[in-house]
C-alpha positions in Angstrom: 7.4 -75.3 -32.7 6.1 -72.2 -33.2 4.5 -69.2 -30.8 1.3 -69.9 -32.8 1.4 -74.0 -32.3 2.2 -72.9 -27.7 -0.6 -71.1 -27.9 -2.8 -73.4 -29.2 -1.5 -76.1 -27.0 -2.3 -73.7 -24.4 -6.2 -73.5 -25.2 -6.2 -77.1 -25.4 -4.5 -77.8 -21.6 -7.1 -75.5 -20.5 -10.5 -76.5 -22.3 -9.0 -80.2 -20.7 -8.8 -79.1 -17.6 -12.3 -77.2 -17.1 -14.7 -79.1 -19.5 -14.0 -82.3 -17.8 -13.1 -80.8 -14.0 -16.8 -79.0 -13.6 -19.3 -81.6 -15.0 -17.2 -84.4 -13.0 -17.7 -81.9 -9.4 -21.0 -80.6 -10.8 -22.3 -84.5 -11.5 -20.8 -85.8 -7.9 -22.3 -83.1 -6.2 -26.0 -83.4 -7.8 -25.3 -87.8 -7.0 -25.0 -86.6 -3.8 -26.9 -84.2 -2.3 -30.1 -84.8 -4.4 -30.0 -88.7 -6.1 -30.9 -89.7 -2.5 -33.7 -87.6 -3.0 -35.0 -88.0 -5.9 -34.5 -91.3 -6.1 -37.3 -91.6 -2.7 -39.1 -89.8 -4.3 -39.7 -91.4 -7.4 -39.6 -94.9 -5.3 -42.3 -94.5 -3.2 -44.4 -91.5 -5.6 -44.1 -93.4 -8.8 -42.0 -92.1 -11.0 -45.3 -89.9 -12.9 -46.9 -88.5 -9.9 -43.6 -87.7 -9.1 -42.9 -85.8 -12.0 -46.1 -83.8 -11.7 -45.6 -83.3 -8.6 -41.8 -82.2 -8.5 -41.4 -80.4 -12.3 -39.7 -77.6 -11.4 -36.9 -80.1 -9.8 -37.3 -82.6 -13.0 -36.3 -78.7 -15.0 -33.9 -77.3 -12.6 -32.4 -81.2 -13.5 -32.7 -80.3 -17.1 -30.6 -77.1 -17.2 -27.8 -78.8 -15.5 -27.5 -81.2 -17.6 -28.1 -79.1 -20.3 -25.6 -77.1 -19.2 -23.4 -80.0 -18.6 -23.5 -81.3 -21.8 -22.7 -76.9 -23.7 -19.5 -77.1 -21.8 -18.7 -80.6 -23.9 -20.2 -79.8 -26.9 -18.5 -76.5 -26.7 -14.5 -77.9 -25.2 -15.0 -80.1 -28.4 -15.5 -77.2 -30.9 -12.0 -76.3 -29.6 -9.6 -79.6 -29.2 -11.3 -80.4 -33.0 -10.0 -77.1 -34.7 -7.6 -78.9 -37.9 -6.0 -76.8 -39.8 -6.2 -75.0 -43.2 -5.1 -75.5 -46.7 -3.6 -72.5 -47.2 -4.7 -71.7 -50.8 -8.7 -72.1 -49.0 -6.8 -69.4 -45.9 -5.2 -66.8 -48.6 -8.4 -67.1 -51.1 -11.0 -67.1 -48.2 -11.8 -63.3 -48.1 -12.9 -64.4 -44.4 -9.1 -64.6 -43.4 -6.4 -63.4 -46.0 -7.2 -60.2 -44.6 -6.2 -61.5 -40.6 -3.8 -63.8 -42.2 -2.1 -60.6 -44.5 -2.1 -59.2 -40.4 0.1 -61.9 -39.0 2.2 -61.8 -41.7 2.5 -58.0 -41.6 2.9 -58.3 -37.7 5.6 -61.2 -38.2 4.3 -64.4 -38.4 6.4 -65.5 -41.2 9.6 -64.4 -39.1 13.0 -64.8 -39.6 11.8 -67.1 -43.4 9.9 -63.8 -44.8 9.5 -60.5 -44.2 6.4 -60.0 -45.7 3.8 -61.5 -47.7 4.6 -61.1 -50.9 8.2 -62.5 -50.7 6.2 -65.4 -49.8 4.2 -65.6 -51.9 6.4 -65.5 -55.2 8.1 -68.1 -53.6 5.3 -69.7 -53.5 4.1 -69.8 -56.8 7.9 -70.2 -58.3 7.3 -74.0 -56.4 3.9 -74.4 -57.8 5.6 -74.3 -61.6 7.6 -76.8 -60.7 11.4 -73.9 -60.6 14.5 -75.2 -58.6 14.3 -73.8 -55.2 17.7 -73.4 -53.5 18.1 -75.6 -50.0 17.9 -72.5 -48.3 15.2 -71.4 -49.7 13.0 -75.0 -50.1 13.7 -74.5 -46.2 13.0 -71.5 -45.2 9.6 -71.9 -47.3 8.5 -75.3 -45.7 8.8 -73.2 -42.0 7.2 -70.5 -43.5 3.7 -72.8 -44.3 5.0 -74.6 -40.9 4.5 -71.8 -39.5 1.4 -70.6 -41.0 -0.1 -74.1 -40.4 0.5 -73.2 -36.9 -1.6 -69.7 -37.7 -4.4 -71.6 -39.0 -5.4 -73.6 -36.1 -4.5 -70.7 -34.0 -6.9 -68.5 -34.9 -9.5 -70.9 -35.1 -8.8 -72.6 -31.9 -8.6 -68.7 -30.3 -12.5 -68.1 -32.0 -13.6 -71.3 -30.6 -12.9 -70.5 -26.7 -13.6 -67.5 -26.8 -17.2 -68.8 -27.8 -16.4 -71.6 -25.0 -15.6 -69.3 -22.3 -18.9 -66.9 -23.1 -20.9 -70.4 -22.7 -19.1 -72.2 -19.7 -19.8 -68.9 -17.5 -23.5 -69.5 -19.0 -23.1 -73.0 -17.6 -22.1 -72.2 -14.5 -24.7 -70.0 -13.8 -26.8 -72.1 -14.9 -25.4 -75.3 -13.7 -25.9 -72.9 -9.7 -29.3 -71.9 -10.3 -30.1 -74.9 -11.7 -28.6 -76.4 -8.3 -30.6 -74.0 -6.0 -33.6 -74.3 -7.6 -33.5 -78.8 -7.1 -32.4 -78.6 -3.5 -34.9 -75.4 -2.9 -38.1 -77.0 -3.9 -36.3 -80.6 -2.6 -36.0 -79.0 0.7 -36.0 -80.0 4.0 -32.9 -81.0 6.0 -32.3 -84.3 7.0 -33.8 -86.2 10.5 -30.9 -86.2 12.1 -32.5 -87.7 15.2 -35.1 -89.4 16.4 -38.3 -86.5 16.4 -41.7 -87.0 17.7 -44.7 -85.5 15.4 -47.9 -85.2 15.2 -49.6 -86.1 12.3 -52.9 -86.4 10.6 -54.0 -88.9 8.8 -56.0 -88.8 4.8 -58.3 -91.4 3.9 -55.7 -92.8 2.0 -53.4 -92.3 4.5 -54.8 -94.6 7.2 -55.2 -97.5 4.4 -51.4 -97.2 3.4 -50.3 -97.0 6.8 -52.4 -100.0 8.1 -51.1 -101.7 4.9 -48.1 -101.4 5.4 -47.1 -101.3 9.4 -50.3 -102.8 10.8 -51.6 -99.7 12.6 -55.1 -99.3 13.4 -57.6 -97.2 15.8 -57.2 -93.9 16.7 -53.6 -93.2 19.7 -51.1 -93.5 17.0 -47.4 -92.4 17.8 -45.5 -91.4 14.8 -41.6 -90.6 15.6 -39.3 -89.2 12.7 -36.5 -91.5 12.5 -35.1 -90.6 8.8 -35.4 -88.9 6.0 -35.8 -85.3 5.4 -37.9 -82.9 7.2 -41.2 -82.8 4.5 -40.6 -86.4 3.5 -39.7 -87.8 7.1 -40.3 -92.0 7.5 -42.5 -92.4 10.8 -41.8 -95.4 13.2 -45.9 -95.5 14.3 -46.9 -96.4 17.3 -49.6 -98.7 18.3 -53.2 -101.3 18.3 -52.1 -103.6 15.9 -48.4 -102.0 15.0 -45.7 -103.9 14.1 -42.2 -104.3 15.3 -39.6 -102.2 13.8 -42.8 -101.7 11.0 -41.9 -97.6 9.2 -44.2 -96.3 7.6 -42.8 -93.7 4.7 -45.8 -91.3 3.4 -46.3 -90.5 0.3 -47.2 -87.2 -1.2 -51.1 -85.8 0.3 -51.6 -89.2 3.0 -50.9 -87.5 5.9 -50.0 -83.6 7.7 -47.2 -84.1 9.2 -45.8 -80.8 12.1 -43.0 -80.8 13.9 -44.0 -79.4 17.4 -47.9 -78.9 18.6 -50.6 -79.0 15.7 -50.9 -75.9 14.0 -47.3 -73.7 15.4 -44.6 -72.3 13.4 -42.4 -74.8 11.2 -45.1 -77.0 10.7 -44.1 -79.4 7.4 -47.0 -80.9 5.1 -46.9 -84.7 3.5 
């Protein structure tokens, strides 16, 4: 094992940990924090209606998914690096200068002290000249060192690109998650809370269909959901025992406290 193969292993290990941990943590967090609210809204309003009303949330969630995909894609580029053919490395202007610099810095030590000595022995081998055991061993070790250097060099470039993508993706994950949480909004209802409800025409009909409630003088208590999307327990004429109502968008204006008071939430 050369120093280059050890360094390449370090890049691989770091990439694996980052690519495995961050996407899993992001998906788990999004699932726990946003999943129930998104699924509840879609189940209540239907996908088309929910998307029309929450397109910013949909874009934010798309940003989260795209950031995770970018991390995985750039990580795959690091982990899939392969060695180049020796001839291609030496003939390609883009890599020959880097290879010469690496050899000048001691990449072939202690087997060869300069590139000319290494190339001369390669020429002899390609001409089918008989090499001594020491020369064959030195050449094999030199070729292995060049191979390890080529993997390390390509992996270093890929890893630098991965780091840039990773940092940008982390920012996108944070921004997308923050926007989604803010737009979905609403703290959870943790205790039964009396609310004031002003029903629209569609809301009145939907309430009667779901709970049987009809007429004036209805009272409502928020017993679940969130502040911006509560589950209501209605009381009054015709209301079936234990029936709850999750108002659709535009079905009601819901106030926590006196009507029109600060903090009023509209549903």
